[in-house]
VEXMAR-416691 format. One line per 3 residues: number of its first residue (from 1); for each residue x, z, y of N, C-alpha, C. Coordinates in nm, 4 decimals. Last residue first. Example, Ala and Ser with C-alpha at 12.3 -4.5 7.8 and 13.67 -1.06 7.14 Angstrom:
2) 1.2850,0.7080,-0.2250,1.3670,0.7140,-0.1060,1.2900,0.7870,0.0030  1.3190,0.7800,-0.5690,1.2300,0.7800,-0.4500,1.3200,0.7800,-0.3300
//
This chain:
203) 4.9143,0.1794,1.8624,4.8998,0.0867,1.7488,4.9620,-0.0492,1.7803  5.1010,0.4563,1.9705,5.0339,0.3318,2.0068,5.0323,0.2365,1.8889  5.0387,0.7823,1.8635,5.1254,0.6657,1.8511,5.0468,0.5388,1.8819
200) 5.0211,1.1081,2.0119,4.9561,0.9891,1.9562,5.0523,0.8710,1.9616  4.9611,1.4446,2.0436,5.0679,1.3456,2.0243,5.0026,1.2265,1.9551  4.8272,1.7039,2.2480,4.8111,1.5824,2.1676,4.9435,1.5072,2.1582
197) 4.6539,1.9970,2.3376,4.7809,1.9321,2.3069,4.7560,1.8097,2.2201  4.4941,2.1907,2.5761,4.4792,2.0842,2.4766,4.6137,2.0145,2.4629  4.4677,2.5475,2.6347,4.5257,2.4149,2.6553,4.4811,2.3181,2.5450
194) 4.4334,2.8405,2.8002,4.3633,2.7528,2.7072,4.4082,2.6101,2.7345  4.6592,3.1181,2.8236,4.6050,2.9920,2.8743,4.5347,2.9165,2.7629  4.7954,3.4219,2.9377,4.7175,3.3521,2.8356,4.6509,3.2295,2.8959
191) 5.0879,3.3784,3.1540,4.9775,3.4510,3.0935,4.9049,3.3680,2.9893  5.1731,3.1534,3.4007,5.2118,3.2793,3.3368,5.0886,3.3520,3.2862  5.2699,2.9439,3.6047,5.2157,2.9277,3.4703,5.2555,3.0520,3.3916
188) 5.3940,3.0333,3.8372,5.2578,2.9793,3.8466,5.1927,2.9472,3.7128  5.6566,3.1103,3.8101,5.5626,3.2102,3.8634,5.4180,3.1631,3.8612  5.7870,2.9811,3.4970,5.7956,3.0121,3.6389,5.6917,3.1137,3.6814
185) 5.6094,3.0034,3.2329,5.6783,2.8936,3.2999,5.6796,2.9205,3.4502  5.4798,3.1128,2.9980,5.5792,3.1840,3.0776,5.6695,3.0800,3.1419  5.1682,3.1388,2.8293,5.2593,3.0643,2.9158,5.3556,3.1583,2.9876
182) 5.0436,3.1542,2.5181,5.0936,3.2408,2.6257,5.1976,3.1626,2.7043  4.7445,2.9739,2.4232,4.8876,3.0009,2.4174,4.9231,3.1015,2.5264  4.4777,2.8499,2.2364,4.5217,2.9473,2.3356,4.6701,2.9744,2.3153
179) 4.3866,2.5013,2.1918,4.4356,2.6313,2.1468,4.4659,2.7227,2.2649  4.3031,2.2027,2.0479,4.2719,2.2916,2.1599,4.3049,2.4328,2.1141  4.4860,1.9237,1.9337,4.4482,2.0633,1.9157,4.4115,2.1278,2.0499
176) 4.6213,1.6715,1.7509,4.5252,1.6978,1.8577,4.4680,1.8363,1.8347  4.8522,1.4379,1.6334,4.8251,1.5800,1.6550,4.7262,1.5932,1.7707  4.8365,1.1677,1.5972,4.9209,1.2451,1.5063,4.8914,1.3949,1.5151
173) 4.6219,0.9073,1.6222,4.6404,1.0457,1.6658,4.7182,1.1227,1.5602  4.7057,0.5917,1.7147,4.6890,0.6757,1.5971,4.7187,0.8187,1.6394  4.5284,0.4354,1.9891,4.6415,0.5082,1.9314,4.6038,0.5647,1.7948
170) 4.3158,0.3514,2.1281,4.4143,0.2497,2.0907,4.5397,0.3097,2.0282  4.1809,0.5847,2.1878,4.1206,0.4926,2.0900,4.2173,0.3827,2.0464  4.2384,0.7893,2.3615,4.3353,0.7593,2.2558,4.2807,0.6628,2.1508
167) 4.0369,0.8475,2.5268,4.1499,0.7758,2.5867,4.2538,0.7367,2.4828  3.8670,0.9852,2.3499,3.8254,0.8576,2.4085,3.9444,0.7789,2.4630  4.0050,1.2212,2.3002,3.9834,1.1264,2.1906,3.9474,0.9883,2.2438
164) 3.9796,1.3359,2.5531,4.1117,1.2977,2.5053,4.1001,1.1984,2.3897  3.7035,1.3851,2.5590,3.7634,1.2918,2.6544,3.9013,1.2456,2.6072  3.6800,1.5761,2.3534,3.6066,1.4493,2.3468,3.6694,1.3455,2.4378
161) 3.8355,1.7929,2.4453,3.8749,1.7176,2.3259,3.8078,1.5804,2.3201  3.9017,1.7999,2.7984,3.8240,1.8411,2.6818,3.8572,1.7454,2.5668  4.0777,1.9214,3.0922,4.0638,1.8368,2.9741,3.9588,1.8912,2.8769
158) 3.9942,1.9251,3.4492,4.0430,1.9853,3.3253,4.0086,1.8979,3.2047  3.8698,1.8314,3.6689,4.0120,1.7995,3.6563,4.0722,1.8512,3.5259  3.6173,1.9334,3.6682,3.6309,1.7894,3.6446,3.7770,1.7471,3.6275
155) 3.6431,2.1996,3.7448,3.6257,2.1679,3.6034,3.6484,2.0202,3.5729  3.8734,2.3273,3.9571,3.7702,2.2248,3.9521,3.7580,2.1762,3.8082  4.0925,2.4749,3.9670,3.9665,2.5495,3.9591,3.8454,2.4570,3.9623
152) 4.3883,2.3883,3.7825,4.2841,2.3601,3.8815,4.1611,2.4478,3.8603  4.6432,2.6371,3.6889,4.5551,2.5230,3.6698,4.4503,2.5066,3.7777  4.6929,2.9836,3.5804,4.7252,2.8588,3.6480,4.6202,2.7512,3.6255
149) 4.5980,3.2063,3.4521,4.7371,3.1673,3.4267,4.7733,3.0324,3.4867  4.3496,3.3236,3.4368,4.4229,3.3328,3.5632,4.5689,3.2902,3.5511  4.0405,3.1883,3.3022,4.1712,3.2524,3.2917,4.2485,3.2419,3.4241
146) 3.8166,3.0384,3.3042,3.7967,3.1836,3.2953,3.9289,3.2593,3.2938  3.9098,2.7779,3.2998,3.8437,2.8276,3.4210,3.8253,2.9787,3.4209  3.9950,2.7000,3.0537,4.0929,2.7646,3.1396,4.0296,2.8238,3.2657
143) 3.8116,2.5491,2.9264,3.8024,2.6934,2.9050,3.9002,2.7714,2.9922  3.8943,2.2911,2.9680,3.7885,2.3432,3.0550,3.7706,2.4945,3.0398  4.2552,2.3067,2.9273,4.1199,2.2698,2.8864,4.0184,2.3303,2.9832
140) 4.5594,2.1875,3.0669,4.4570,2.2920,3.0599,4.3226,2.2345,3.0158  4.7783,1.9949,2.8561,4.7118,2.0264,2.9816,4.6047,2.1307,2.9598  5.0032,1.7754,2.7169,4.9611,1.9156,2.7189,4.9014,1.9424,2.8558
137) 5.0781,1.4882,2.5294,4.9920,1.5499,2.6309,4.9853,1.7007,2.6094  5.2555,1.1934,2.4666,5.2505,1.3385,2.4484,5.1680,1.3980,2.5624  5.2642,0.8922,2.3012,5.2117,0.9614,2.4182,5.1983,1.1092,2.3836
134) 5.5010,0.6535,2.1751,5.4209,0.7748,2.1648,5.3839,0.8330,2.3004  5.5159,0.3230,2.0281,5.5531,0.4234,2.1268,5.4570,0.5415,2.1237  5.4131,0.1309,1.8699,5.4811,0.2405,1.8026,5.5308,0.3472,1.8976
131) 5.4751,-0.1053,2.1189,5.4034,-0.0763,1.9945,5.4814,0.0274,1.9146  5.5733,0.0633,2.4237,5.5997,-0.0331,2.3179,5.5056,-0.0056,2.2000  5.3779,0.1262,2.7146,5.4387,0.1741,2.5907,5.4621,0.0588,2.4929
128) 5.2368,0.0063,2.9158,5.3819,0.0156,2.9305,5.4523,0.0637,2.8053  4.9713,0.0282,2.8496,5.0298,-0.1054,2.8542,5.1823,-0.0999,2.8565  4.9466,0.3056,2.8770,4.9216,0.2423,2.7473,4.9831,0.1025,2.7415
125) 4.9921,0.3437,3.1522,5.0869,0.3964,3.0543,5.0713,0.3248,2.9197  4.7607,0.2233,3.2542,4.8920,0.1718,3.2916,4.9976,0.2168,3.1919  4.5624,0.3862,3.1455,4.5647,0.2424,3.1148,4.7013,0.1814,3.1430
122) 4.6325,0.6325,3.2659,4.6334,0.6180,3.1206,4.6408,0.4709,3.0801  4.5936,0.5707,3.5398,4.7249,0.6097,3.4896,4.7343,0.5902,3.3387  4.3184,0.5194,3.5491,4.4139,0.4150,3.5870,4.5513,0.4455,3.5284
119) 4.2210,0.7724,3.4763,4.1924,0.6541,3.3936,4.2902,0.5409,3.4224  4.3147,0.9260,3.6921,4.3593,0.9557,3.5559,4.3374,0.8354,3.4642  4.1706,0.8135,3.9002,4.3164,0.8054,3.9019,4.3725,0.8292,3.7625
116) 3.9082,0.8794,3.8240,3.9455,0.7393,3.8452,4.0971,0.7209,3.8414  3.9168,1.1673,3.8058,3.8903,1.0819,3.6898,3.9375,0.9384,3.7088  4.1939,1.3396,3.9588,4.0567,1.2876,3.9639,4.0371,1.1794,3.8577
113) 4.4192,1.5152,3.7300,4.3912,1.4202,3.8365,4.2420,1.3889,3.8435  4.6819,1.6811,3.6001,4.5385,1.6966,3.6237,4.5011,1.6190,3.7497  4.9184,1.7246,3.3810,4.8825,1.6206,3.4782,4.7307,1.6226,3.4924
110) 5.0653,1.8838,3.1984,4.9847,1.9425,3.3069,4.9634,1.8424,3.4205  5.2409,1.6218,3.1083,5.2487,1.7670,3.0956,5.1851,1.8295,3.2191  5.2478,1.3435,2.9467,5.1658,1.3991,3.0535,5.1608,1.5507,3.0331
107) 5.4977,1.1189,2.8597,5.4464,1.2545,2.8427,5.3715,1.2997,2.9669  5.5845,0.8396,2.6626,5.5379,0.8909,2.7918,5.4779,1.0278,2.7670  5.8316,0.6438,2.4962,5.7519,0.7666,2.5067,5.7029,0.7828,2.6494
104) 5.9430,0.3984,2.5222,5.9273,0.4517,2.3873,5.8337,0.5730,2.3859  5.8436,0.1377,2.7488,5.8808,0.2761,2.7185,5.8558,0.3123,2.5726  5.7641,-0.1345,2.7647,5.8940,-0.0909,2.8164,5.9380,0.0448,2.7620
101) 5.5276,-0.2959,2.7647,5.6119,-0.2790,2.6454,5.7548,-0.2362,2.6797  5.5203,-0.3960,3.1111,5.4595,-0.3868,2.9780,5.5663,-0.3696,2.8691  5.6175,-0.1893,3.3874,5.6318,-0.3116,3.3083,5.5748,-0.2907,3.1687
98) 5.3963,-0.0282,3.6133,5.4952,-0.0191,3.5070,5.4997,-0.1512,3.4302  5.3071,0.1180,3.9193,5.3139,-0.0060,3.8416,5.4258,0.0075,3.7390  5.0898,0.3439,4.0839,5.2104,0.3209,4.0052,5.1979,0.1941,3.9212
95) 4.8784,0.4234,4.2372,4.9372,0.2927,4.2671,5.0534,0.2559,4.1757  4.8067,0.6723,4.1710,4.6977,0.5757,4.1783,4.7489,0.4345,4.2046  5.0339,0.8238,4.1942,4.9975,0.7772,4.0604,4.8812,0.6790,4.0620
92) 5.2571,0.7459,4.4578,5.1302,0.8012,4.4150,5.0907,0.7411,4.2810  5.6098,0.8090,4.4529,5.4978,0.7156,4.4504,5.3715,0.7879,4.4059  5.9358,0.8028,4.4219,5.8394,0.8726,4.5059,5.7205,0.7797,4.5257
89) 6.0982,0.7975,4.1082,6.0357,0.7250,4.2179,5.9372,0.8143,4.2902  6.3867,0.8549,3.9507,6.2702,0.9299,4.0004,6.2148,0.8593,4.1232  6.6048,0.8697,3.6844,6.5399,0.7786,3.7782,6.4092,0.8441,3.8218
86) 6.8777,1.0981,3.6459,6.7393,1.0602,3.6201,6.6950,0.9581,3.7249  7.1746,1.2237,3.4988,7.1119,1.1306,3.5926,6.9686,1.1028,3.5495  7.3351,1.5491,3.4866,7.2701,1.4332,3.4261,7.2106,1.3455,3.5357
83) 7.4252,1.8151,3.5385,7.5188,1.7026,3.5308,7.4601,1.5845,3.4532  7.2660,2.0226,3.5977,7.2885,1.9973,3.4555,7.3762,1.8744,3.4308  7.2669,2.0059,3.8757,7.3061,2.1316,3.8124,7.3408,2.1114,3.6649
80) 7.1580,1.7534,3.9112,7.2983,1.7761,3.9473,7.3507,1.9033,3.8808  6.8986,1.8076,3.8325,6.9781,1.7101,3.7573,7.1264,1.7274,3.7862  6.8219,1.9826,4.0361,6.8306,2.0322,3.8988,6.9151,1.9386,3.8129
77) 6.8250,1.8057,4.2522,6.9073,1.9270,4.2564,6.9294,1.9813,4.1148  6.6305,1.6296,4.1706,6.7681,1.5809,4.1800,6.8669,1.6977,4.1876  6.4143,1.8074,4.1913,6.4466,1.7455,4.0623,6.5902,1.6932,4.0628
74) 6.4057,1.8618,4.4604,6.4468,1.9693,4.3700,6.4791,1.9156,4.2305  6.3195,1.6132,4.5565,6.4460,1.6698,4.6029,6.4968,1.7770,4.5071  6.0684,1.5948,4.4307,6.1756,1.5006,4.3955,6.3116,1.5547,4.4378
71) 5.9286,1.7969,4.5641,5.9492,1.8041,4.4208,6.0646,1.7153,4.3772  5.9286,1.6951,4.8229,5.9989,1.8210,4.7966,6.0255,1.8381,4.6473  5.7681,1.4703,4.7924,5.9073,1.4540,4.8349,5.9886,1.5787,4.8029
68) 5.5385,1.3970,4.5576,5.5909,1.5080,4.6363,5.7386,1.4875,4.6670  5.4462,1.2118,4.3836,5.4309,1.1809,4.5261,5.4799,1.2930,4.6158  5.6464,1.0923,4.1080,5.5633,1.1942,4.1715,5.5478,1.1548,4.3179
65) 5.7977,0.9873,3.8079,5.7239,0.9517,3.9294,5.6485,1.0739,3.9789  6.0862,0.8963,3.6109,5.9851,0.9918,3.6569,5.9212,0.9421,3.7851  6.2592,0.7988,3.3389,6.1926,0.7438,3.4566,6.0782,0.8373,3.4933
62) 6.5558,0.8342,3.1521,6.4383,0.8989,3.2107,6.3907,0.8263,3.3363  6.6771,0.7957,2.8516,6.6772,0.7187,2.9765,6.5468,0.7528,3.0479  6.8083,1.0785,2.6758,6.6983,0.9883,2.7090,6.7237,0.9189,2.8429
59) 6.9971,1.2703,2.6094,7.0357,1.1300,2.6019,6.9248,1.0311,2.6321  6.9426,1.5293,2.6550,6.9395,1.4866,2.5149,6.9703,1.3382,2.4983  6.9364,1.5485,2.9254,7.0458,1.6190,2.8573,7.0529,1.5809,2.7100
56) 6.6981,1.4150,2.9778,6.8247,1.3488,3.0098,6.9424,1.4166,2.9409  6.5114,1.6101,2.9094,6.5192,1.4874,2.8308,6.6523,1.4162,2.8543  6.5658,1.7917,3.1186,6.5880,1.8302,2.9792,6.6016,1.7067,2.8904
53) 6.4861,1.6412,3.3383,6.6262,1.6813,3.3255,6.6578,1.7207,3.1812  6.2109,1.6181,3.2856,6.2960,1.4995,3.3016,6.4424,1.5337,3.2792  6.1217,1.8804,3.2896,6.1140,1.8039,3.1651,6.2033,1.6799,3.1700
50) 6.1797,1.9579,3.5588,6.2299,2.0369,3.4455,6.2271,1.9580,3.3139  6.1094,1.8403,3.8077,6.1992,1.7720,3.7163,6.2440,1.8466,3.5929  5.9239,1.9160,3.9927,6.0623,1.9584,4.0170,6.1590,1.9164,3.9059
47) 5.7036,1.6530,3.9279,5.7326,1.7707,4.0095,5.8803,1.7961,4.0288  5.5974,1.4510,3.7745,5.7077,1.5282,3.7174,5.7540,1.6440,3.8050  5.3921,1.2584,3.7423,5.3658,1.3889,3.8033,5.4724,1.4894,3.7613
44) 5.5119,1.0991,3.4379,5.4372,1.1005,3.5641,5.4106,1.2427,3.6114  5.7737,0.9858,3.2743,5.7153,1.1168,3.3022,5.6444,1.1148,3.4376  5.8879,0.7833,3.0138,5.8209,0.7866,3.1441,5.7493,0.9200,3.1601
41) 6.1894,0.6952,2.8464,6.0738,0.7837,2.8606,6.0208,0.7826,3.0031  6.3693,0.5296,2.5994,6.3262,0.5263,2.7390,6.1952,0.6034,2.7511  6.5320,0.7369,2.3680,6.5030,0.6016,2.4132,6.4678,0.6069,2.5601
38) 6.6399,0.9409,2.0939,6.6348,0.9103,2.2370,6.6099,0.7622,2.2651  6.4295,1.0341,1.8330,6.5440,0.9496,1.8665,6.5362,0.9123,2.0143  6.3193,1.3775,1.8198,6.2953,1.2340,1.8365,6.4248,1.1606,1.8705
35) 6.3349,1.6478,1.8227,6.3491,1.5818,1.6926,6.3302,1.4307,1.6997  6.2952,1.7232,2.0846,6.4176,1.7671,2.0167,6.4428,1.6916,1.8871  6.0425,1.6485,2.1530,6.1525,1.5606,2.1937,6.2837,1.5990,2.1254
32) 5.8798,1.8586,2.0538,5.8667,1.7214,2.0051,5.9936,1.6412,2.0312  5.9733,2.0815,2.1909,5.9674,2.0841,2.0444,5.9591,1.9418,1.9876  5.9349,2.0042,2.4590,6.0702,2.0222,2.4066,6.0719,2.0190,2.2541
29) 5.6533,2.0016,2.4791,5.7315,1.8810,2.5057,5.8690,1.8914,2.4408  5.6058,2.2721,2.4307,5.5481,2.1700,2.3426,5.6239,2.0388,2.3563  5.7466,2.3976,2.6460,5.7824,2.4214,2.5062,5.7305,2.3127,2.4118
26) 5.8813,2.2390,2.9310,5.7612,2.2816,2.8616,5.7912,2.2897,2.7118  6.2222,2.3395,3.0095,6.1162,2.2406,2.9817,5.9926,2.3075,2.9233  6.3281,2.5587,3.2749,6.3195,2.5257,3.1331,6.2074,2.4251,3.1093
23) 6.3008,2.6309,3.5337,6.3937,2.5214,3.5061,6.3911,2.4784,3.3594  5.9756,2.7068,3.6806,6.1008,2.7349,3.6131,6.1854,2.6111,3.5910  5.7776,2.6249,3.8409,5.7473,2.6355,3.6976,5.8734,2.6565,3.6143
20) 5.9023,2.6432,4.0944,5.7650,2.6912,4.0751,5.7308,2.7148,3.9289  6.2106,2.7674,4.1668,6.1429,2.6594,4.0967,6.0064,2.7088,4.0491  6.2563,2.8999,4.4970,6.2459,2.9199,4.3532,6.1744,2.8005,4.2903
17) 6.2121,2.8119,4.7573,6.3464,2.7999,4.7004,6.3450,2.8153,4.5482  5.9258,2.6074,4.8286,5.9845,2.7382,4.8004,6.1200,2.7204,4.7324  5.8283,2.3537,4.8218,5.9159,2.3875,4.9338,5.9839,2.5229,4.9129
14) 5.6403,2.3238,4.6294,5.7779,2.2945,4.5918,5.8769,2.3235,4.7041  5.4076,2.3884,4.7764,5.4489,2.4695,4.6607,5.5969,2.4478,4.6273  5.4001,2.1866,4.9690,5.4092,2.3269,5.0106,5.4590,2.4146,4.8958
11) 5.3706,1.9627,4.8054,5.4883,1.9738,4.8921,5.5089,2.1182,4.9362  5.1202,2.0225,4.6927,5.2402,2.0239,4.6096,5.3675,2.0294,4.6920  4.9477,2.0066,4.9189,4.9526,2.1266,4.8362,5.0829,2.1336,4.7578
8) 4.9871,1.7435,4.9995,5.0260,1.8522,5.0890,5.0408,1.9832,5.0120  4.8749,1.6171,4.7766,5.0156,1.5948,4.8104,5.0668,1.7064,4.8998  4.6090,1.7011,4.7970,4.6885,1.7413,4.6816,4.8375,1.7251,4.7096
5) 4.5319,1.5725,5.0311,4.5309,1.7189,5.0270,4.6161,1.7698,4.9120  4.5564,1.3111,4.9385,4.6384,1.3551,5.0512,4.6461,1.5073,5.0551  4.3617,1.3030,4.7407,4.5015,1.2905,4.7010,4.5952,1.3340,4.8127
2) 4.1315,1.3292,4.9005,4.1617,1.4302,4.7988,4.3092,1.4257,4.7614  4.1493,1.0955,5.0586,4.1544,1.2268,5.1225,4.1913,1.3360,5.0226
//
């Protein structure tokens, strides 16, 4: 029931003609990927495709998943605008299946899910990453509840450092930081925000 309500929420948001979070990639994601050797990348909860399309312009083989039909439609619209191709499956993250040792990178950019679904997704991603593959994360921390720059209003859906460390026990942590940033991503990510950022390499 919760996921059905969330799907309806995202379809409604992405139904607007304007891109909800803009067409530019997330800055943290872009900073990392700009200096990385292109390979195969998995992007869950990819919405309107801003990060997927950006990665494709750099030569990455992009595989994205989301359960919003409207988000997927706009992602393909954006890909056409930038003259790139992306693979984008319409699927719920609680059911996503990935082949083992397939991806060089996976990035969770503002992926906020119920705990059971999040745990399943992380386990699935970890198995799908090649040894030496990297996981990139940026999401709202629990301190975001006091701010008005976007994100869930349910504390259980927000990140904390302890939890992120727990999910990265099979990784070498290259970067882990809780920080305040200024967001300017479309109309829904705008203003001062409290986020957690991580980059980790699978052992």
